[in-house]
Backbone as JSON, one array per atom type, in Angstrom:
{
  "sequence": "TEKDLAALKITDPKVPSIPLETVDPALWDVVKVYGYPANGGTTISYTEGKVSGFENSLYKIDANIDSGNSGGGVFDAKGKLIGLSVS",
  "N": [[26.72, 24.67, 50.16], [25.35, 23.26, 52.07], [25.16, 24.83, 54.25], [23.34, 27.34, 56.06], [23.53, 30.0, 56.84], [24.62, 33.32, 57.11], [27.09, 35.65, 57.97], [27.26, 39.07, 58.41], [29.19, 42.01, 58.01], [28.51, 45.12, 59.01], [29.15, 48.3, 57.95], [28.13, 50.81, 57.74], [27.27, 53.48, 59.7], [24.67, 54.36, 60.02], [23.0, 52.22, 59.86], [21.12, 50.2, 61.92], [22.2, 47.95, 64.5], [22.32, 44.71, 66.12], [23.25, 44.11, 69.34], [25.61, 41.63, 70.26], [25.27, 39.72, 72.84], [25.87, 37.66, 75.69], [23.28, 35.81, 76.7], [21.52, 33.86, 78.85], [18.72, 32.11, 78.78], [16.08, 31.13, 81.05], [14.21, 28.19, 81.99], [10.96, 28.2, 80.71], [10.99, 30.91, 80.1], [9.84, 33.61, 78.1], [10.12, 33.75, 74.58], [10.82, 35.35, 71.44], [10.49, 34.89, 68.01], [11.78, 35.7, 64.89], [11.6, 35.93, 61.32], [11.92, 35.23, 57.78], [9.7, 33.48, 56.16], [9.71, 30.78, 53.78], [7.55, 30.88, 51.98], [6.71, 33.47, 52.28], [7.84, 35.62, 51.0], [8.86, 38.9, 51.01], [7.89, 39.51, 53.46], [8.19, 39.78, 56.87], [7.96, 37.36, 59.45], [6.56, 36.53, 62.67], [6.72, 34.78, 65.66], [5.81, 33.59, 68.91], [6.91, 32.06, 71.89], [7.91, 29.75, 74.47], [10.81, 28.88, 76.42], [11.32, 25.56, 76.5], [12.98, 23.55, 77.24], [16.31, 22.11, 77.48], [19.08, 20.96, 75.6], [22.13, 19.59, 75.26], [24.04, 22.08, 73.87], [21.89, 23.51, 73.04], [18.82, 25.36, 73.0], [15.55, 24.39, 73.64], [12.54, 25.37, 72.23], [9.05, 26.24, 72.26], [7.88, 27.69, 70.26], [6.41, 28.19, 67.02], [8.23, 27.37, 64.13], [8.4, 28.32, 61.0], [8.73, 26.93, 57.67], [11.68, 27.9, 56.13], [12.24, 29.87, 57.94], [14.4, 29.2, 59.5], [17.44, 30.13, 60.97], [16.68, 32.64, 61.58], [16.41, 35.32, 64.0], [16.23, 34.71, 67.53], [14.81, 36.06, 70.31], [14.93, 37.34, 73.69], [12.52, 38.39, 76.23], [13.27, 41.0, 76.71], [14.27, 41.84, 74.36], [16.82, 41.04, 73.69], [19.19, 39.28, 71.78], [19.2, 35.8, 71.78], [19.82, 33.62, 70.33], [19.79, 31.71, 67.25], [17.21, 30.47, 65.17], [16.55, 27.03, 64.42], [15.18, 24.69, 62.35]],
  "CA": [[25.33, 24.37, 49.88], [24.72, 22.67, 53.24], [25.1, 25.83, 55.32], [22.18, 28.19, 55.88], [23.73, 31.16, 57.68], [25.64, 34.25, 56.65], [27.43, 36.73, 58.9], [27.54, 40.29, 57.66], [29.82, 43.1, 58.73], [27.87, 46.36, 58.6], [30.08, 49.42, 58.18], [27.39, 52.07, 57.68], [26.82, 53.79, 61.06], [23.23, 54.64, 60.03], [22.28, 50.95, 59.89], [21.11, 49.7, 63.3], [22.73, 46.6, 64.7], [21.88, 44.0, 67.32], [24.43, 43.74, 70.13], [25.75, 40.21, 70.55], [25.54, 39.55, 74.26], [25.58, 36.32, 76.19], [22.05, 35.78, 77.49], [21.1, 32.48, 79.09], [17.33, 32.09, 79.25], [15.67, 30.09, 82.0], [13.06, 27.39, 81.59], [9.66, 28.88, 80.59], [11.13, 32.3, 79.68], [9.2, 33.92, 76.82], [11.03, 34.07, 73.48], [10.19, 35.83, 70.21], [11.24, 34.39, 66.86], [11.51, 36.46, 63.67], [12.23, 35.38, 60.13], [11.25, 35.36, 56.49], [9.38, 32.12, 55.72], [9.92, 30.49, 52.35], [6.41, 31.29, 51.16], [6.28, 34.81, 52.67], [8.47, 36.66, 50.21], [9.58, 39.93, 51.76], [7.15, 39.79, 54.68], [8.78, 39.14, 58.05], [6.98, 36.7, 60.31], [6.86, 36.6, 64.09], [6.02, 33.85, 66.54], [6.23, 33.71, 70.3], [6.82, 30.8, 72.62], [8.66, 29.69, 75.73], [11.9, 27.9, 76.5], [10.69, 24.36, 77.05], [13.98, 22.58, 77.67], [17.7, 22.3, 77.07], [19.73, 19.73, 75.16], [23.52, 19.94, 74.92], [24.2, 23.54, 73.86], [20.72, 24.04, 72.34], [17.6, 25.66, 73.75], [14.33, 23.92, 73.0], [11.47, 26.34, 72.4], [7.79, 25.73, 71.72], [7.37, 28.6, 69.22], [6.37, 27.62, 65.67], [9.26, 27.8, 63.2], [7.91, 28.01, 59.66], [9.74, 26.58, 56.67], [12.4, 29.06, 55.64], [12.56, 30.75, 59.06], [15.61, 28.81, 60.22], [18.48, 31.16, 60.86], [16.14, 33.9, 62.08], [16.76, 35.64, 65.38], [15.39, 34.37, 68.69], [15.07, 37.12, 71.27], [14.25, 37.22, 74.98], [11.45, 39.38, 76.44], [13.86, 42.34, 76.71], [14.76, 42.15, 73.02], [18.22, 40.64, 73.51], [19.36, 38.08, 70.95], [19.71, 34.64, 72.53], [20.27, 32.59, 69.41], [19.18, 31.62, 65.93], [16.32, 29.32, 65.09], [16.88, 25.9, 63.56], [13.99, 23.84, 62.28]],
  "C": [[24.62, 23.76, 51.09], [24.58, 23.65, 54.38], [23.98, 26.82, 55.01], [22.33, 29.48, 56.69], [24.84, 32.02, 57.09], [25.87, 35.3, 57.73], [27.83, 37.93, 58.08], [28.22, 41.31, 58.56], [29.24, 44.4, 58.17], [28.81, 47.52, 58.94], [29.39, 50.78, 58.15], [26.85, 52.38, 59.07], [25.33, 54.1, 61.15], [22.39, 53.37, 60.09], [22.31, 50.41, 61.32], [21.63, 48.27, 63.38], [22.17, 46.01, 65.98], [23.13, 43.63, 68.1], [24.45, 42.24, 70.4], [26.21, 40.06, 72.0], [25.24, 38.11, 74.64], [24.38, 36.42, 77.11], [21.64, 34.33, 77.63], [19.68, 32.48, 79.62], [17.09, 30.95, 80.23], [14.48, 29.33, 81.43], [11.79, 28.22, 81.72], [9.78, 30.38, 80.33], [10.47, 32.48, 78.31], [10.28, 34.28, 75.79], [10.21, 34.52, 72.27], [11.1, 35.45, 69.05], [10.81, 35.16, 65.62], [12.2, 35.79, 62.49], [11.39, 35.64, 58.89], [10.94, 33.96, 55.98], [9.48, 31.99, 54.2], [8.77, 30.97, 51.48], [5.96, 32.72, 51.46], [6.9, 35.94, 51.89], [9.24, 37.65, 51.06], [8.88, 40.3, 53.06], [7.77, 39.04, 55.85], [7.66, 38.5, 58.88], [7.49, 36.71, 61.75], [6.06, 35.53, 64.81], [6.58, 34.02, 67.94], [6.05, 32.36, 70.97], [7.58, 30.91, 73.93], [9.79, 28.7, 75.6], [11.32, 26.68, 77.2], [11.69, 23.29, 77.47], [15.35, 22.93, 77.12], [18.26, 20.96, 76.64], [21.09, 20.09, 74.61], [23.65, 21.45, 74.94], [23.02, 24.22, 73.17], [19.59, 24.33, 73.32], [16.44, 25.07, 72.97], [13.25, 24.97, 73.28], [10.2, 25.78, 71.77], [7.16, 26.68, 70.7], [7.38, 27.88, 67.87], [7.49, 28.22, 64.82], [8.8, 27.37, 61.81], [9.06, 27.66, 58.73], [10.38, 27.84, 56.11], [12.8, 30.03, 56.74], [13.85, 30.37, 59.77], [16.7, 29.82, 59.93], [17.99, 32.52, 61.31], [16.47, 34.09, 63.55], [15.73, 35.18, 66.39], [15.79, 35.33, 69.8], [14.35, 36.85, 72.58], [13.23, 38.34, 75.11], [11.97, 40.81, 76.45], [14.42, 42.73, 75.36], [16.21, 41.81, 72.78], [18.27, 39.33, 72.73], [19.91, 36.94, 71.8], [20.18, 33.54, 71.61], [19.58, 32.72, 68.06], [18.34, 30.36, 65.85], [16.81, 28.28, 64.1], [15.64, 25.01, 63.53], [14.38, 22.43, 61.89]]
}
């Protein structure tokens, strides 16, 4: 009940996947955050921001993270997954 993340193994080759690559963004790199906010139902939301700092193993970003969006993908400008949002 305290965890907010699920990992899924997709076995259908027709379902697109996101490659998990190690991407280390630099300070002020543009990031895009996607998710389904708590009050948005089935509508995906999108915000954009920049990497504004680093703390331990976390990236600080200035993009708005709406309630319910935590766990959504954070992507670099090339569309590569760099992490998951936490609010």
